[in-house]
Kinemage of the C-alpha trace (Angstrom):
@kinemage 1
@onewidth
@group {chain A} dominant
@subgroup {mainchain}
@vectorlist {calphas} color= white
{ca met a 1} P -8.457 -39.723 -47.695
{ca pro a 2} L -8.862 -37.466 -51.223
{ca ala a 3} L -6.929 -34.467 -51.893
{ca arg a 4} L -9.782 -32.133 -51.177
{ca gly a 5} L -10.840 -33.897 -47.809
{ca arg a 6} L -7.360 -33.302 -46.671
{ca met a 7} L -7.437 -29.986 -47.663
{ca lys a 8} L -10.733 -29.247 -45.381
{ca leu a 9} L -9.693 -30.660 -42.386
{ca leu a 10} L -6.671 -28.898 -42.026
{ca gly a 11} L -8.549 -25.710 -42.885
{ca ala a 12} L -10.713 -26.836 -39.725
{ca val a 13} L -7.817 -27.550 -37.486
{ca leu a 14} L -6.191 -24.323 -38.321
{ca leu a 15} L -9.780 -22.333 -38.024
{ca val a 16} L -10.331 -23.756 -34.306
{ca ala a 17} L -6.213 -23.232 -33.302
{ca gly a 18} L -6.850 -19.449 -34.741
{ca leu a 19} L -9.796 -19.081 -32.338
{ca leu a 20} L -7.857 -20.865 -29.176
{ca ser a 21} L -5.088 -18.491 -29.488
{ca thr a 22} L -7.659 -15.300 -29.775
{ca ser a 23} L -9.496 -16.255 -26.785
{ca ala a 24} L -6.311 -16.911 -24.582
{ca arg a 25} L -4.926 -13.434 -25.498
{ca arg a 26} L -8.469 -11.882 -24.576
{ca glu a 27} L -8.005 -13.634 -21.264
{ca gln a 28} L -4.622 -12.401 -20.098
{ca pro a 29} L -4.818 -10.160 -17.002
{ca leu a 30} L -3.751 -6.235 -16.619
{ca gly a 31} L -0.573 -5.635 -16.205
{ca pro a 32} L 2.869 -6.887 -16.111
{ca ala a 33} L 3.148 -10.652 -17.052
{ca lys a 34} L 4.034 -12.648 -14.276
{ca pro a 35} L 4.916 -16.511 -14.152
{ca ser a 36} L 2.871 -18.275 -11.374
{ca gln a 37} L 4.886 -19.093 -8.488
{ca thr a 38} L 4.527 -20.130 -4.906
{ca cys a 39} L 4.184 -16.983 -2.845
{ca phe a 40} L 6.648 -16.539 0.305
{ca phe a 41} L 6.156 -13.536 2.553
{ca gln a 42} L 9.283 -12.823 4.475
{ca thr a 43} L 8.713 -10.727 7.850
{ca leu a 44} L 11.006 -7.880 8.862
{ca ser a 45} L 13.750 -7.984 10.860
{ca gly a 46} L 16.357 -5.680 13.257
{ca thr a 47} L 14.892 -2.692 13.781
{ca asp a 48} L 12.776 -2.658 10.881
{ca arg a 49} L 10.762 -4.997 13.025
{ca glu a 50} L 11.102 -3.133 16.209
{ca phe a 51} L 8.930 -0.420 14.556
{ca cys a 52} L 5.899 -2.538 14.668
{ca arg a 53} L 4.483 -2.334 17.834
{ca gly a 54} L 0.472 -2.043 19.603
{ca asp a 55} L -1.246 -4.792 17.158
{ca leu a 56} L -1.680 -2.107 14.640
{ca glu a 57} L -3.187 -3.662 11.309
{ca ile a 58} L -3.063 -2.643 7.658
{ca ile a 59} L -5.192 -4.727 5.404
{ca tyr a 60} L -5.006 -4.772 1.403
{ca pro a 61} L -7.149 -6.951 -1.056
{ca glu a 62} L -5.865 -10.638 -1.016
{ca leu a 63} L -2.529 -10.069 1.015
{ca gly a 64} L -4.865 -9.351 4.291
{ca asp a 65} L -2.441 -7.592 7.132
{ca val a 66} L 0.735 -6.758 5.602
{ca gly a 67} L 2.246 -5.248 8.684
{ca cys a 68} L 6.181 -5.778 9.507
{ca thr a 69} L 6.573 -8.065 6.024
{ca tyr a 70} L 7.843 -7.079 2.745
{ca ile a 71} L 5.345 -7.384 -0.330
{ca pro a 72} L 6.180 -10.289 -2.522
{ca lys a 73} L 7.010 -9.702 -5.772
{ca cys a 74} L 4.737 -12.725 -7.426
{ca his a 75} L 0.598 -12.986 -8.042
{ca gln a 76} L 1.655 -8.967 -9.309
{ca tyr a 77} L 1.560 -7.957 -5.431
{ca arg a 78} L 3.718 -5.111 -5.825
{ca trp a 79} L 2.007 -4.172 -9.297
{ca arg a 80} L -1.310 -4.108 -7.694
{ca ile a 81} L -0.424 -2.403 -4.487
{ca ser a 82} L 1.127 0.564 -6.561
{ca arg a 83} L -1.384 0.515 -9.517
{ca glu a 84} L -4.526 -1.098 -8.232
{ca trp a 85} L -5.571 -0.894 -4.801
{ca gly a 86} L -6.992 1.606 -3.124
{ca ser a 87} L -6.707 2.724 0.731
{ca pro a 88} L -6.487 -0.163 2.626
{ca arg a 89} L -8.283 -0.914 6.139
{ca val a 90} L -6.745 -0.179 9.395
{ca arg a 91} L -7.438 -2.007 12.587
{ca tyr a 92} L -6.419 -1.310 15.977
{ca pro a 93} L -8.108 -3.449 18.525
{ca gln a 94} L -7.029 -1.414 21.424
{ca ala a 95} L -8.594 2.091 20.209
{ca glu a 96} L -11.071 3.243 22.877
{ca glu a 97} L -14.509 4.115 21.844
{ca gly a 98} L -14.793 7.438 22.985
{ca lys a 99} L -11.435 8.829 21.671
{ca arg a 100} L -10.078 9.766 17.873
{ca tyr a 101} L -7.213 9.464 16.518
{ca val a 102} L -5.209 10.589 13.864
{ca leu a 103} L -3.577 8.645 11.392
{ca val a 104} L -0.417 9.200 9.321
{ca leu a 105} L 1.163 7.010 6.607
{ca val a 106} L 4.673 8.027 5.079
{ca asp a 107} L 7.604 6.982 3.511
{ca pro a 108} L 10.941 7.701 4.862
{ca asp a 109} L 12.894 7.007 2.370
{ca ala a 110} L 12.276 9.378 -0.724
{ca pro a 111} L 14.049 8.888 -3.199
{ca thr a 112} L 16.038 6.269 -1.792
{ca arg a 113} L 17.102 5.046 1.720
{ca ala a 114} L 20.618 5.919 1.688
{ca asn a 115} L 19.909 9.261 0.516
{ca pro a 116} L 16.454 10.500 1.973
{ca arg a 117} L 16.037 13.884 1.118
{ca asn a 118} L 12.643 14.111 0.529
{ca arg a 119} L 11.573 12.565 4.132
{ca phe a 120} L 9.219 12.224 4.468
{ca trp a 121} L 6.369 11.585 1.850
{ca arg a 122} L 3.071 12.105 2.985
{ca his a 123} L 1.024 9.244 1.177
{ca trp a 124} L -2.002 9.425 3.942
{ca leu a 125} L -3.493 11.659 6.262
{ca val a 126} L -6.481 11.291 8.217
{ca thr a 127} L -7.780 13.047 11.680
{ca asp a 128} L -11.011 12.756 14.081
{ca val a 129} L -11.004 9.151 13.276
{ca pro a 130} L -13.320 7.262 15.881
{ca gly a 131} L -11.987 4.761 17.733
{ca ala a 132} L -15.057 2.745 17.817
{ca glu a 133} L -14.545 2.034 13.914
{ca leu a 134} L -11.037 1.316 14.121
{ca arg a 135} L -11.763 -1.455 16.245
{ca asn a 136} L -13.419 -2.479 13.157
{ca gly a 137} L -11.109 -1.523 10.528
{ca asp a 138} L -12.474 1.499 9.423
{ca val a 139} L -11.076 5.097 8.433
{ca asn a 140} L -13.676 7.312 8.618
{ca gly a 141} L -12.415 11.157 9.449
{ca gln a 142} L -11.335 14.212 8.203
{ca val a 143} L -9.266 13.436 5.342
{ca leu a 144} L -6.056 15.965 5.153
{ca thr a 145} L -4.155 13.913 2.520
{ca asp a 146} L -5.885 11.416 0.151
{ca tyr a 147} L -4.200 8.202 -0.013
{ca val a 148} L -1.379 8.044 -2.526
{ca arg a 149} L -0.670 4.324 -3.687
{ca pro a 150} L 3.030 2.924 -2.922
{ca thr a 151} L 4.891 4.040 -5.839
{ca pro a 152} L 9.002 3.630 -5.341
{ca pro a 153} L 10.590 4.972 -8.439
{ca pro a 154} L 12.505 1.945 -10.172
{ca arg a 155} L 16.003 1.019 -9.027
{ca ser a 156} L 15.376 2.790 -5.809
{ca gly a 157} L 15.350 -0.467 -3.688
{ca tyr a 158} L 13.040 -1.271 -0.935
{ca his a 159} L 11.047 1.734 0.765
{ca arg a 160} L 9.511 1.754 4.230
{ca tyr a 161} L 5.681 2.452 4.232
{ca gln a 162} L 5.084 3.537 8.017
{ca leu a 163} L 1.590 3.736 9.475
{ca arg a 164} L 1.426 5.873 12.978
{ca leu a 165} L -1.623 5.942 14.699
{ca tyr a 166} L -1.800 8.971 17.161
{ca glu a 167} L -4.700 9.654 19.788
{ca gln a 168} L -5.843 13.018 19.204
{ca pro a 169} L -6.175 15.509 21.951
{ca ala a 170} L -9.407 16.378 22.902
{ca his a 171} L -11.201 19.685 21.114
{ca glu a 172} L -7.837 19.838 18.809
{ca ala a 173} L -8.702 21.477 15.845
{ca ile a 174} L -5.795 19.769 13.377
{ca ser a 175} L -4.913 21.418 9.811
{ca leu a 176} L -1.972 21.134 7.372
{ca ser a 177} L -0.950 24.682 6.449
{ca pro a 178} L -1.418 26.079 2.831
{ca lys a 179} L 2.445 25.242 2.066
{ca glu a 180} L 2.333 21.873 3.427
{ca arg a 181} L -1.239 21.311 1.335
{ca val a 182} L 0.621 22.029 -2.087
{ca ser a 183} L 3.642 19.599 -1.507
{ca leu a 184} L 3.449 15.727 -0.147
{ca gly a 185} L 7.338 15.085 -0.284
{ca ala a 186} L 9.921 16.837 2.082
{ca trp a 187} L 7.193 16.900 5.203
{ca ala a 188} L 8.203 18.021 8.234
{ca met a 189} L 6.204 15.158 10.348
{ca glu a 190} L 8.009 15.929 13.417
{ca ser a 191} L 6.885 19.497 13.207
{ca phe a 192} L 3.294 18.736 12.430
{ca val a 193} L 3.270 16.107 15.269
{ca glu a 194} L 4.886 18.584 17.777
{ca gln a 195} L 2.873 21.517 17.023
{ca phe a 196} L -0.710 19.838 17.657
{ca arg a 197} L 0.715 18.285 20.463
{ca leu a 198} L 0.176 14.466 19.721
{ca gly a 199} L 2.959 13.109 21.293
{ca ser a 200} L 4.302 9.400 20.678
{ca pro a 201} L 2.082 7.073 18.658
{ca val a 202} L 0.120 4.989 20.292
{ca ala a 203} L 0.577 2.012 17.534
{ca ser a 204} L 2.747 1.873 14.686
{ca thr a 205} L 3.390 -0.598 11.849
{ca gln a 206} L 5.490 -0.812 8.191
{ca phe a 207} L 5.344 -2.579 5.389
{ca leu a 208} L 8.414 -2.561 2.611
{ca thr a 209} L 8.232 -2.717 -1.083
{ca lys a 210} L 9.647 -1.555 -4.062
{ca tyr a 211} L 9.359 -0.793 -8.018
{ca tyr a 212} L 7.272 -3.733 -8.835
{ca glu a 213} L 9.800 -4.706 -11.637
{ca asp a 214} L 12.858 -4.544 -10.296
């Protein structure tokens, strides 16, 4: 092949390689790059497992019900639950249609499980949730605290995200105090439960996750 022909062929090869490289870069997903791997979903054990009772389901996209499990790092699931996904669906098949419920999501391990000086960190608080809708996984009620994604700090280990469901007393108007509304951390959850006579949860569940790069 003449030298001029070889140069044209080499130029065409380099052009195609450049276009393929640009296309590959454009198709990279958002968030931290993670190698493809098989996911293993580990269930909780011991006292962490004992917290889960009453068939309460907390459902995120792709993962399904994460109750009583660790959120795996694979497929960016920890990043997505902390940075991408909004509020989960919550399903309680035993909910009674004529009753209303109070839903509470907290982190008792702020800033760490070993030193929880900011317990409880409030992540979601909804009152007046109709039982008929809970049976279908819908959380429609009076939102006292908008959903806050689980965001454990770096190097703080696993955090528990505990979902408690209470039966709301009839004709009980539930609210947060002005002091409670301005801060999510160090929330006196037990005092709140006692003040509004919520009693023990009718069901509860939790999942554990940690900073997505740890």
